[in-house]
C-alpha positions in Angstrom: -68.5 153.5 -23.1 -70.0 150.9 -20.6 -70.4 152.2 -17.1 -67.9 150.8 -14.7 -68.5 151.5 -11.0 -69.2 149.7 -7.7 -72.4 148.1 -9.1 -70.2 146.4 -11.8 -68.4 144.4 -9.1 -69.9 140.9 -8.2 -68.9 138.6 -5.4 -69.8 135.0 -6.1 -70.1 132.4 -3.4 -68.4 129.0 -3.9 -71.2 127.2 -5.7 -72.0 130.1 -7.9 -68.4 130.4 -9.1 -68.1 126.6 -9.8 -71.4 126.6 -11.7 -70.4 129.7 -13.7 -66.9 128.5 -14.5 -67.0 124.7 -14.3 -64.1 124.3 -16.7 -61.8 125.7 -14.1 -62.6 122.8 -11.8 -63.4 119.8 -14.0 -61.9 120.7 -17.4 -64.3 120.4 -20.3 -68.0 119.5 -19.8 -68.8 117.1 -22.7 -71.6 114.6 -22.9 -69.7 111.4 -21.9 -68.4 110.5 -25.3 -64.8 111.2 -24.3 -63.0 109.5 -21.3 -62.0 112.9 -19.9 -65.5 114.5 -20.0 -66.8 116.2 -16.9 -69.2 113.5 -15.7 -66.2 111.1 -15.4 -64.2 113.7 -13.5 -67.1 114.1 -11.0 -67.0 110.3 -10.4 -63.2 110.3 -10.1 -63.2 113.2 -7.6 -65.5 111.1 -5.3 -63.6 107.8 -5.8 -60.2 109.5 -5.2 -61.3 110.3 -1.6 -62.1 106.6 -1.1 -58.8 105.5 -2.6 -57.0 107.9 -0.3 -58.7 106.2 2.7 -57.5 102.8 1.3 -53.9 104.1 0.9 -54.0 105.2 4.5 -54.9 101.7 5.6 -58.6 102.2 6.2 -61.0 100.1 4.1 -60.1 97.5 1.5 -63.4 97.6 -0.5 -65.2 100.3 -2.5 -68.7 99.8 -3.9 -69.6 101.8 -7.0 -72.8 101.8 -9.0 -73.7 103.8 -12.1 -77.2 103.4 -13.3 -78.4 105.9 -16.0 -77.9 109.3 -14.3 -77.4 108.0 -10.7 -73.9 107.5 -9.3 -73.2 106.0 -5.9 -69.8 105.5 -4.2 -69.6 103.7 -0.8 -66.3 103.1 0.9 -65.5 101.4 4.3 -62.8 103.8 5.5 -62.8 105.9 8.6 -65.8 108.0 7.6 -65.9 111.8 7.4 -65.8 113.2 11.0 -69.5 113.6 11.9 -69.3 117.2 12.8 -67.6 118.1 9.5 -69.8 116.3 7.0 -71.5 119.4 5.6 -68.4 121.6 5.6 -66.2 119.0 3.8 -68.5 119.0 0.7 -69.6 122.7 0.8 -66.8 124.9 2.0 -63.9 125.6 -0.3 -60.4 124.9 1.2 -61.9 122.6 3.9 -60.7 119.0 4.1 -58.4 116.5 5.8 -55.8 116.5 3.1 -54.2 119.7 4.3 -52.8 117.7 7.2 -49.8 115.9 5.7 -49.8 113.4 8.5 -53.3 112.1 7.6 -52.7 112.0 3.9 -49.1 111.7 3.0 -49.3 111.1 -0.8 -52.8 112.0 -1.8 -54.1 113.0 -5.2 -56.6 115.7 -4.0 -54.8 118.4 -2.1 -56.7 121.6 -2.8 -60.0 120.9 -1.1 -62.2 121.5 -4.2 -63.1 118.0 -5.6 -66.3 117.0 -3.8 -67.4 120.7 -3.6 -67.3 120.8 -7.4 -69.3 117.5 -7.6 -71.9 119.0 -5.1 -72.2 122.3 -7.0 -72.6 120.6 -10.4 -75.1 118.0 -9.3 -78.9 118.3 -9.5 -79.0 116.1 -6.4 -76.1 115.3 -4.1 -76.2 113.2 -0.9 -73.3 112.6 1.4 -73.5 110.1 4.4 -70.9 109.4 6.9 -70.9 106.3 9.1 -68.6 106.7 12.1 -68.6 104.9 15.5 -72.3 103.9 15.4 -73.4 107.4 14.4 -74.4 108.5 10.9 -75.0 111.9 9.4 -76.8 112.5 6.1 -76.8 115.8 4.2 -78.6 116.4 0.9 -78.0 119.2 -1.5 -79.3 120.5 -4.8 -76.9 122.5 -7.0 -74.8 123.1 -3.8 -77.7 124.3 -1.7 -78.2 122.4 1.5 -81.7 120.9 1.7 -81.6 118.5 4.7 -79.2 117.6 7.4 -79.9 114.6 9.8 -77.9 112.8 12.4 -78.8 109.5 14.1 -77.6 106.1 15.4 -76.5 103.4 13.0 -75.2 99.8 13.0 -73.5 100.2 9.6 -69.8 99.8 9.1 -67.6 102.9 9.2 -67.2 104.7 5.9 -68.6 107.3 3.6 -71.3 107.1 0.9 -71.9 109.7 -1.8 -74.7 109.7 -4.3 -75.1 112.3 -7.0 -77.0 113.1 -10.3 -75.0 115.4 -12.6 -77.0 118.5 -13.4 -78.6 118.1 -16.9 -78.7 121.9 -17.4 -74.9 121.8 -17.4 -74.1 118.4 -18.8 -76.4 118.4 -21.8 -77.6 115.1 -23.3 -75.0 113.2 -21.2 -74.6 109.5 -20.9 -72.1 107.4 -18.8 -70.3 104.9 -21.1 -69.6 102.0 -18.8 -66.5 101.1 -20.8 -64.8 104.3 -19.7 -65.9 103.8 -16.1 -64.6 100.2 -16.2 -61.2 101.4 -17.5 -61.0 104.0 -14.7 -61.8 101.3 -12.1 -59.2 98.9 -13.6 -56.6 101.6 -13.2 -57.5 102.0 -9.6 -57.1 98.3 -8.8 -53.9 98.0 -10.8 -52.3 100.7 -8.8 -53.6 99.6 -5.4 -52.7 96.0 -4.6 -55.2 94.5 -2.2 -58.1 96.8 -3.1 -61.4 95.3 -4.3 -63.9 97.5 -6.2 -67.4 96.2 -6.8 -68.8 98.0 -9.8 -72.4 97.2 -10.8 -72.2 93.7 -9.4 -68.8 92.9 -11.0 -65.6 92.5 -8.9 -62.4 94.2 -9.9 -59.0 93.4 -8.3 -55.4 92.9 -9.3 -52.5 90.9 -8.0 -49.7 92.0 -10.3 -50.2 95.7 -10.6 -48.9 97.3 -13.8 -48.0 93.9 -15.3 -51.7 93.2 -15.2 -52.4 96.6 -16.7 -50.2 95.9 -19.8 -51.6 92.4 -20.2 -55.2 93.8 -20.2 -54.5 96.6 -22.7 -52.3 94.9 -25.3 -52.4 91.8 -27.4 -50.1 89.4 -25.5 -49.5 87.3 -28.6 -47.7 90.3 -30.2 -45.2 90.9 -27.4 -41.6 90.4 -28.4 -40.6 89.3 -24.9 -42.3 88.8 -21.5 -43.2 92.0 -19.6 -40.4 93.4 -17.5 -42.0 94.3 -14.2 -40.0 96.3 -11.7 -41.0 97.8 -8.3 -39.3 99.9 -5.8 -40.2 102.3 -3.0 -42.7 104.9 -4.4 -42.1 103.6 -8.0 -43.4 100.8 -10.2 -43.0 100.2 -13.9 -43.7 97.6 -16.6 -42.2 97.5 -20.1 -42.4 95.4 -23.2 -42.2 95.8 -27.0 -44.9 94.8 -29.4 -45.4 94.7 -33.2 -47.3 98.0 -33.5 -46.0 101.3 -34.7 -45.3 104.2 -32.3 -45.0 104.4 -28.5 -47.7 103.7 -26.0 -47.5 104.8 -22.3 -49.7 104.6 -19.2 -48.5 107.0 -16.5 -49.7 107.6 -13.0 -49.0 109.8 -10.0 -50.4 108.9 -6.6 -53.0 106.8 -8.4 -54.0 109.5 -10.8 -53.9 108.6 -14.5 -51.9 111.4 -16.1 -53.2 111.0 -19.6 -51.1 113.9 -20.8 -47.9 112.7 -19.2 -45.7 115.2 -17.6 -42.2 115.2 -15.9 -42.4 111.6 -14.8 -43.3 110.2 -18.3 -40.7 112.3 -20.0 -38.1 111.1 -17.5 -39.3 107.5 -18.0 -38.7 107.6 -21.7 -35.3 109.3 -21.3 -34.1 106.8 -18.7 -35.1 103.7 -20.7 -33.1 104.9 -23.8 -30.1 105.9 -21.7 -30.0 102.6 -19.7 -30.4 100.4 -22.8 -27.6 102.2 -24.6 -25.3 101.7 -21.6 -26.3 98.0 -21.3 -25.6 97.1 -24.9 -22.7 99.6 -25.1 -24.1 100.9 -28.4 -25.2 104.4 -29.3 -28.7 103.5 -30.6 -31.1 106.2 -31.8 -33.6 106.8 -29.0 -36.4 106.4 -31.6 -35.2 102.9 -32.5 -35.1 101.9 -28.8 -38.6 103.2 -28.1 -40.3 102.1 -31.3 -43.2 99.8 -30.6 -42.6 100.1 -26.8 -45.5 99.7 -24.4 -44.8 101.0 -21.0 -46.4 101.9 -17.7 -45.0 103.9 -14.8 -46.5 104.8 -11.4 -44.8 107.0 -8.9 -45.8 108.6 -5.5 -45.0 112.2 -4.8 -45.5 114.3 -1.8 -47.7 117.3 -2.6 -47.7 116.8 -6.4 -48.1 119.9 -8.6 -50.4 119.3 -11.6 -50.9 121.6 -14.5 -54.6 121.8 -14.1 -57.4 120.9 -11.6 -58.2 117.8 -13.6 -54.6 116.5 -12.8 -53.9 115.0 -16.2 -50.3 116.3 -16.5 -47.6 116.3 -13.8 -45.7 119.5 -13.4 -43.7 118.6 -10.2 -40.0 118.7 -10.5 -39.2 117.0 -7.2 -40.5 113.9 -5.4 -41.0 115.8 -2.2 -39.9 119.0 -0.3 -36.5 117.4 0.6 -36.4 114.7 -2.1 -34.5 114.4 -5.4 -35.9 115.6 -8.7 -38.4 113.4 -10.4 -35.9 113.0 -13.3 -33.1 111.9 -11.0 -35.3 109.6 -9.0 -36.6 107.7 -12.0 -33.3 107.6 -13.8 -31.5 106.2 -10.8 -34.1 103.5 -10.3 -34.3 102.4 -13.9 -30.5 102.5 -14.4 -30.0 99.9 -11.6 -33.2 97.9 -11.8 -33.5 97.5 -15.6 -29.8 96.9 -16.0 -29.9 94.1 -13.3 -33.0 92.6 -14.9 -31.4 92.4 -18.4 -28.2 90.9 -17.0 -30.3 88.2 -15.2 -32.7 87.5 -18.1 -30.5 87.0 -21.2 -33.4 85.7 -23.4 -35.3 89.0 -22.8 -32.1 91.0 -23.5 -31.6 89.2 -26.8 -35.2 89.7 -27.9 -35.1 93.4 -27.0 -31.9 93.8 -29.0 -33.5 92.1 -32.0 -36.5 94.5 -31.8 -34.2 97.5 -31.7 -32.2 96.3 -34.7 -35.4 95.7 -36.6 -36.6 99.2 -35.8 -33.3 100.5 -37.0 -33.5 98.7 -40.3 -37.1 99.9 -40.8 -36.2 103.5 -40.1 -33.3 103.4 -42.6 -35.5 101.6 -45.2 -38.0 104.5 -45.3 -35.5 107.3 -44.7 -35.4 108.3 -48.4 -39.1 108.3 -49.1 -39.8 109.9 -45.7 -37.5 112.8 -46.6 -39.2 113.4 -50.0 -42.7 113.0 -48.5 -41.9 115.5 -45.8 -40.6 118.0 -48.3 -43.8 117.7 -50.3 -45.9 118.0 -47.1 -43.9 121.1 -46.1 -44.6 122.7 -49.5 -48.3 121.7 -49.3 -48.7 123.2 -45.9 -48.3 126.6 -47.3 -51.5 126.1 -49.1 -53.0 122.8 -48.1 -56.2 122.4 -50.1 -57.2 119.4 -48.0 -56.9 121.2 -44.6 -58.9 124.2 -43.4 -57.2 124.8 -40.1 -58.4 126.4 -36.9 -56.6 129.0 -34.8 -56.3 127.1 -31.5 -54.6 123.7 -31.2 -54.4 121.0 -28.6 -50.7 121.6 -28.0 -51.3 125.3 -27.2 -51.6 126.6 -23.7 -55.0 127.9 -24.3 -58.2 127.6 -22.2 -60.0 126.2 -25.2 -57.4 123.6 -26.3 -59.5 120.7 -25.1 -62.2 121.7 -27.6 -59.9 121.4 -30.6 -61.4 119.2 -33.3 -60.5 118.0 -36.8 -63.4 116.8 -38.9 -62.3 114.3 -41.6 -64.9 114.5 -44.4 -65.6 112.9 -47.7 -65.8 115.1 -50.7 -66.1 118.9 -51.2 -69.8 119.3 -50.6 -69.7 117.8 -47.0 -66.5 119.7 -46.2 -68.0 122.9 -47.5 -71.0 122.7 -45.2 -68.9 122.0 -42.2 -66.3 124.7 -43.1 -69.0 127.4 -43.4 -70.7 126.5 -40.1 -67.6 125.5 -37.9 -66.0 127.4 -35.1 -62.9 128.7 -36.8 -61.2 129.1 -33.4 -61.2 125.4 -32.5 -62.6 123.3 -35.4 -60.6 122.3 -38.5 -61.7 120.3 -41.6 -59.6 117.8 -43.6 -61.3 116.8 -46.9 -60.7 113.4 -48.4 -60.8 112.8 -52.2 -62.9 109.7 -52.6 -62.1 106.5 -50.7 -58.7 106.3 -49.0 -56.4 103.3 -49.6 -57.0 100.1 -47.7 -53.7 100.1 -45.8 -54.1 96.8 -44.0 -51.0 94.7 -44.1 -48.8 97.4 -45.5 -45.7 98.8 -43.9 -45.4 102.4 -42.7 -43.7 103.3 -45.9 -47.2 103.7 -47.4 -47.9 106.5 -45.0 -45.2 108.5 -46.8 -45.8 107.2 -50.3 -49.6 108.0 -50.2 -50.0 111.8 -50.4 -53.3 111.8 -48.7 -52.1 109.8 -45.7 -49.0 111.8 -45.4 -50.9 115.1 -45.4 -53.3 113.8 -42.8 -50.3 112.7 -40.6 -48.8 116.1 -40.9 -52.1 117.8 -40.2 -52.4 115.9 -37.0 -48.7 116.2 -36.3 -48.4 112.6 -35.1 -45.4 111.4 -37.1 -43.2 111.2 -34.0 -45.9 110.4 -31.4 -48.8 112.2 -29.7 -46.7 114.8 -27.8 -47.4 117.4 -30.5 -51.0 116.3 -31.4 -52.7 119.3 -32.8 -56.4 118.3 -32.2 -57.9 116.7 -29.1 -60.8 115.2 -31.1 -60.4 113.5 -34.5 -63.9 113.2 -35.8 -64.7 111.0 -38.8 -67.6 112.7 -40.5 -69.0 110.6 -43.3 -72.4 109.9 -44.7 -74.6 107.3 -42.9 -74.7 105.0 -46.0 -72.7 102.0 -47.3 -70.0 104.2 -48.9 -69.7 106.3 -45.7 -69.4 103.2 -43.5 -66.7 101.9 -45.8 -64.7 105.1 -45.6 -65.0 104.9 -41.8 -63.5 101.4 -41.9 -60.6 102.5 -44.1 -59.7 105.5 -41.9 -60.0 103.3 -38.7 -57.7 100.8 -40.4 -55.2 103.5 -41.1 -55.2 104.8 -37.5 -55.2 101.3 -35.9 -52.5 100.0 -38.2 -50.0 102.9 -37.8 -51.2 105.1 -34.9 -53.1 102.8 -32.5 -52.3 105.0 -29.4 -54.4 107.7 -31.0 -57.4 105.4 -30.7 -56.5 103.9 -27.4 -56.0 107.4 -25.9 -59.6 108.3 -26.8 -59.0 110.9 -29.5 -61.0 109.3 -32.3 -64.8 109.7 -32.8 -67.6 109.1 -35.3 -69.9 112.1 -35.9 -73.6 111.5 -35.6 -75.7 113.6 -37.9 -79.5 113.6 -38.1 -81.1 111.3 -40.6 -84.4 113.1 -40.6 -85.9 116.6 -40.0 -89.5 116.6 -38.8 -91.2 119.9 -38.5 -94.4 121.9 -38.6 -95.0 125.6 -38.6 -94.2 125.9 -34.8 -91.3 123.4 -34.2 -88.5 121.6 -35.9 -87.1 118.3 -34.5 -83.9 116.6 -35.8 -83.9 112.9 -35.5 -80.9 110.5 -35.5 -82.9 107.3 -35.8 -86.2 105.9 -37.0 -87.3 105.6 -33.4 -86.7 109.3 -32.8 -88.6 110.1 -36.0 -91.6 108.2 -34.8 -91.5 110.0 -31.5 -91.2 113.4 -33.3 -94.3 112.6 -35.4 -96.2 111.7 -32.3 -95.2 115.0 -30.7 -96.0 117.2 -33.6 -99.2 115.6 -34.6 -100.6 114.6 -38.0 -98.9 115.4 -41.3 -95.7 117.1 -40.3 -93.1 117.8 -43.0 -90.5 115.0 -43.0 -87.1 115.4 -44.8 -84.6 112.5 -45.1 -81.0 113.7 -45.3 -79.2 111.3 -47.7 -75.8 112.9 -47.2 -73.9 115.5 -45.3 -73.7 117.7 -48.4 -77.5 118.0 -48.4 -77.6 119.7 -45.0 -77.3 123.5 -45.2 -74.5 125.2 -43.4 -76.9 127.1 -41.2 -78.4 123.7 -40.1 -75.0 122.0 -39.8 -73.9 124.5 -37.2 -76.5 123.0 -34.9 -74.9 119.6 -35.1 -71.3 120.5 -34.5 -71.7 122.9 -31.6 -72.4 122.4 -27.9 -75.0 119.7 -28.7 -72.7 117.7 -31.0 -73.3 114.0 -30.8 -70.1 111.9 -31.0 -69.6 108.1 -30.8 -66.2 107.3 -29.3 -64.1 104.6 -31.0 -63.5 102.2 -28.1 -61.3 99.2 -28.1 -62.5 96.6 -25.5 -60.0 94.4 -23.6 -61.1 91.4 -25.7 -60.5 93.2 -29.0 -57.1 92.4 -30.4 -56.1 94.9 -33.1 -54.4 92.4 -35.4 -57.4 90.0 -35.3 -59.8 92.9 -35.7 -58.1 94.2 -38.9 -57.6 90.8 -40.3 -61.3 89.9 -40.0 -62.7 93.2 -41.4 -60.0 94.3 -43.8 -58.1 91.1 -44.7 -58.5 88.6 -47.5 -61.0 86.4 -45.7 -64.0 87.4 -47.9 -65.9 84.0 -47.6 -65.7 84.2 -43.7 -67.1 87.7 -43.7 -69.8 86.8 -46.3 -70.9 83.9 -44.2 -71.1 86.1 -41.1 -73.3 88.6 -43.0 -75.6 85.9 -44.3 -76.0 84.3 -40.9 -76.8 87.6 -39.2 -79.2 89.1 -41.7 -82.3 90.7 -40.1 -85.6 91.3 -41.7 -87.4 94.3 -40.3 -90.9 95.7 -40.8 -91.1 98.5 -43.4 -91.0 101.6 -41.2 -92.8 103.7 -43.8 -95.7 101.3 -43.6 -95.6 101.4 -39.8 -95.7 105.2 -39.9 -98.6 105.3 -42.4 -100.6 103.1 -40.1 -99.6 105.1 -37.0 -100.5 108.4 -38.6 -103.8 107.0 -40.0 -104.8 105.7 -36.6 
């Protein structure tokens, strides 16, 4: 039995505890391939402080730059009090947000945010400009290195610069698309705020209306966006042509990507109000089918379900206020009802959309019932799914890690299955190429056994609330057939479950193309450029292996590529990318147009084998 005495008890200081258990403070670590990876949380924690200054009426501009591994945020608020600069970023439970008079409806209330950034950064510098004085403090991994105070002519405010610690965030990379989305959300929710990011100006005049217009194909909207604002609440609603429901929810400017009490109340209140307006007992699913909505509320002392604040747990608006449910329901009941009475064209278009959804639901009811019965029987022994033990919907500290690999063929799925983490990684094996579902109705999801089993494996038939895996990873060979299967799967997701992609759950697995090794070292290379560098490093005549397919990689090696150093490419939809146009171009019947594009963009490259021979010979 292990000895347990006084020597077994350890007392960690603030920075040691954060570095030892970073997940408690910033969620998962990641490498930047997912929008909620730790490096974005670090940035958000710093920017949130600047936003809180703006909300309190101090400073209308924030400058942000992200260049490689260096991040800088400069605001023009009041500036951290000069005497407290070091304490604010290095002492837990120290900050101005415990004073409710100074920050009435702030996101960060626990005094941990910037301390976590400090502790998890290789270099961290904070500088306060206040009343012609400035104080600069620099840290490394939470340890104070320098502290200087002097006169200044700079405008009041605070500047923070940090470099995430590469020993914690391995192989990380900031993806500017994710940072831009974060910044857009800040300006949508804060009218009058200007954010300058890497030389580009971000601002919004119409709040959540602008958010919806940026994130959806306006040509597919069934009626103009309904935009309603009240004290401490704003919402925007429309219906599109897509399947499913799509929501953007916020609390005190925080993007609650996992929803919470406010989003649930929003969905409930919309269905209830519309039933009462039309005086018809519509199915809630028919009312909300194809809905695209956004809601932002402000709450005093919000309660989130984790430090990363992605799901609201608060039941009340404030200590003496109504419940979140009552507050939202009362506002929508009056504001939406008034809007529909005043805008009869919108009311008519909304009714047509609901009736269309009702017809579509009844049309597939029979096949859906049969398909679900088949899926239920298959789930007892689903040969296509090798499940894991923890799921995204579980209240488990590892639920963020949950991953489903979608593979082609038995050989590739066999290698992944043998090397995966059975706690958090599942495997779904495709049989050949899936059907091209472009232009088909949702009936095909139930008629096609493979699609139906995949839908049930993910548990997304009725939306993302019960999603079983945080990461859906398409793992196909890096050849023409593998690329085609990727396109077919992406078509399936974008056609029927676009919110799965828009919410950042879909990825492409990168696996090495080459193994370069000598007797002392093995290097796995994901491109020809990496192969050339590996040959340079290992010297003349190393052994070079070209992996032609995932099935050729042994399970023992595969484990190296789906563990902590797994490389994932996120599937990102840019604001200029309209789903309908995207699918029509790549998967539609416009073959001559695609053929012309390929011919016009052909590239002729030097034979890399010849280059390598010359390089090694030299």
